[in-house]
C-alpha positions, 0 to 999 in steps of 0.5 A: 130253108133253115132260118139261117139260110133264109137270112143269108138269102136275104143278104144276097138280095141286099148285095144285088141292090147295092151292086145296082147302085154303082153309078150313084156310089161313084158319083158320091165318091167323086164328091167326097174325093173332091172335098178331101183333095181340097183339104176339107172334110166329109161330114158323116152323121147318123143318130140311133143305130146309124152311128154304126155306119159313121164309125165304119167309115172312120176310124177303123182298119182299112179307113183313112182321114178326110171324114168327120164322124159326128156322133152325139152320145145323147142320140146314140148311147144305147148300152144302158137301155133304160134308166139314166142315158136310156133308149127312151131319152135317145129316141125322144131327142132324135126328134127334137127340132133345132138340135141339128143346127146346134150341133153344126154350130160347132163347125166352120162349114164350107161349100167345099165340104160334103156330107153323108147322112145316114137314117134307115127310115129317113124320117127322124127329125134330127138327121133330116134337119142335119141334111137340110142344114148342110144344104143351106150351107151349100154342102152336097148331101148323100143320104143313106136310107132304106128306100122301101122302109122310108117310102112306107114310113111317116116323117116325124117333121110337121111338114112331112119331109124326109131325108131324101127331100134334102139329099142331092143323091140317095143310096139304098141299103136294100133292106125290107120294110121294118128292117127285120128280114126273117119270119120264124114259125110261131113268132108274129114279128120278124127278126134279123135286121138287114140295113146294117148289112147293106149300109156297111157294104155301101160305106165301104164301097164309097171308101174304096172308090174314094181311095182310088180317086185320091191315089189317081190324083197323086194323094194316096190316103194314109190307111189304118193298116194292121201290123200283121199285114205291114209289120208293126213299125209301118202300122204305127207309122200309118196310124200316127200319120193318119191321126195327125192328118185328121187333127190338122183337117179338123182344126180347120173346121174350128179355126173360124167358128163364130167369126163373122164373114167379111162384108163387102162395102160398095161406095 
């Protein structure tokens, strides 16, 4: 096989792995749909290149409000690579204990919320602590990892715990250890990562299943749709309505930030 055929063959394997997780995807989608139907939001977090999956969930064509994309630029801004805002700093910050709690301090988290935390290795401190902090707040967590890679990787936490240890449900991208999938003759290291392929499949399976559940519940989502498909007027209407709904949902996450919970006094 050619190098291209080899990569595509590996992608077919990933498709099989994703297809074998249908029951887990459906369960996660039920949690997410329940959150959205309750007027709350599904928090989606990923550091490093896992940011790609966050933005794949929302906002883009074929997606809808109900998801809170938590993207920290200090952990995900890779374009400059070196120098100020470079990759070295991002990789360092990704393993700073306590940063996840500081991020979530900005939101009024409810037990009605749910969360999707993405980390291919499941071993970096911030995404692991993010899942841990969500669970402390009574939020159900779906972890999206590369199972084989995570199993053979060492956690950066002192206690050795990984994202899977703080996830109520785990989804697997199906990529191999090290992520890269193709071996080129004469090159001693593989190329062509696969976790993004599997991650995008899983995220969009979740999205489609959530849309089905919302529609069956009588609350069809406002899906961002191209004008080439529905006409410019309808597309604009959908975009404006979806963005407005997102704003209203997000406002609820800020309304009670820092407000102490009422204390019940028994006499």
